[in-house]
C-alpha positions in Angstrom: 2.8 -14.1 -2.2 3.8 -15.1 1.3 3.1 -12.6 4.1 5.0 -13.7 7.2 5.2 -10.6 9.4 1.5 -9.8 10.0 -0.8 -11.8 12.3 -3.0 -14.5 10.6 -6.2 -12.5 11.1 -4.6 -9.5 9.2 -3.3 -11.8 6.5 -6.8 -13.3 6.0 -8.4 -9.9 6.0 -6.0 -8.6 3.3 -6.3 -11.7 1.2 -10.1 -11.5 1.3 -10.0 -7.7 0.5 -7.7 -8.2 -2.5 -9.9 -11.0 -3.9 -13.0 -8.8 -3.6 -11.6 -5.5 -4.8 -8.7 -6.4 -7.1 -9.6 -9.8 -8.7 -7.8 -9.3 -12.0 -6.3 -5.8 -11.7 -2.8 -4.8 -12.6 -1.5 -4.1 -9.1 1.7 -4.3 -7.1 1.5 -5.0 -3.4 4.0 -4.1 -0.7 3.6 -4.8 3.0 5.2 -2.5 5.6 4.6 -1.4 9.1 4.2 2.3 8.2 2.4 3.5 11.4 4.7 1.5 13.7 2.0 -0.5 15.3 3.7 -3.9 14.9 1.2 -4.7 12.1 1.8 -4.3 8.4 -0.1 -1.9 6.3 -0.8 -2.9 2.7 0.5 -0.5 0.0 -1.1 -1.0 -3.5 0.0 0.6 -6.7 -2.9 0.1 -9.1 -2.2 0.7 -12.8 -5.0 2.3 -14.7 -5.7 1.5 -18.4 -4.4 4.6 -20.3 -2.0 5.4 -23.1 0.6 6.4 -20.6 1.5 5.2 -17.1 -1.0 6.3 -14.6 -2.4 4.7 -11.5 -3.5 5.1 -7.9 -1.5 4.6 -4.8 -3.5 3.1 -1.9 -2.5 2.4 1.6 -4.7 0.1 3.7 -4.7 -0.9 7.4 -6.6 -3.6 9.3 -8.6 -2.0 12.1 -8.9 -3.5 15.5 -12.3 -4.8 14.4 -10.7 -6.7 11.5 -11.9 -4.3 8.7 -9.6 -3.3 5.9 -9.6 0.5 5.9 -8.0 2.8 3.4 -5.8 5.3 5.2 -4.3 7.1 2.2 -4.9 7.4 -1.6 -3.3 9.5 -4.3 -3.1 9.6 -8.1 0.3 8.6 -9.6 1.7 8.8 -13.1 4.6 9.6 -15.3 6.9 12.2 -13.9 5.5 15.7 -14.4 6.7 19.0 -13.2 5.2 19.7 -9.8 4.1 16.1 -9.0 5.0 14.4 -5.8 7.6 11.7 -5.2 7.0 8.8 -2.8 9.4 6.5 -1.3 9.9 3.9 1.5 13.0 4.2 3.7 14.5 2.7 6.8 15.9 4.7 9.7 18.9 3.6 11.8 16.7 1.2 14.0 15.3 -0.5 10.8 11.9 1.1 11.2 10.2 1.7 7.8 8.9 5.2 6.9 6.7 6.3 3.9 7.9 9.6 2.6 7.0 12.1 0.0 8.2 15.3 -1.5 6.2 18.0 -3.3 
């Protein structure tokens, strides 16, 4: 995966963090500037080993000190009545937003 938008120090921090915390996990990674600080946050969908789809949604940010910090986490799974929906969307000025509905 090539990450071109984030500064090299953020890229190295994320790559190291992934290698230490998700070495062989079943994950999907999306990079997006969710807090509009001109630096990408790392969104991870981690699949858990169960008989049905379930997982954990994680959102990480690189702090000014260079540490990867989790800023959000939630359980996700197959659609169930009363569960939340999450989505990424762009507004008219192409800024990305992370949204959800309950």
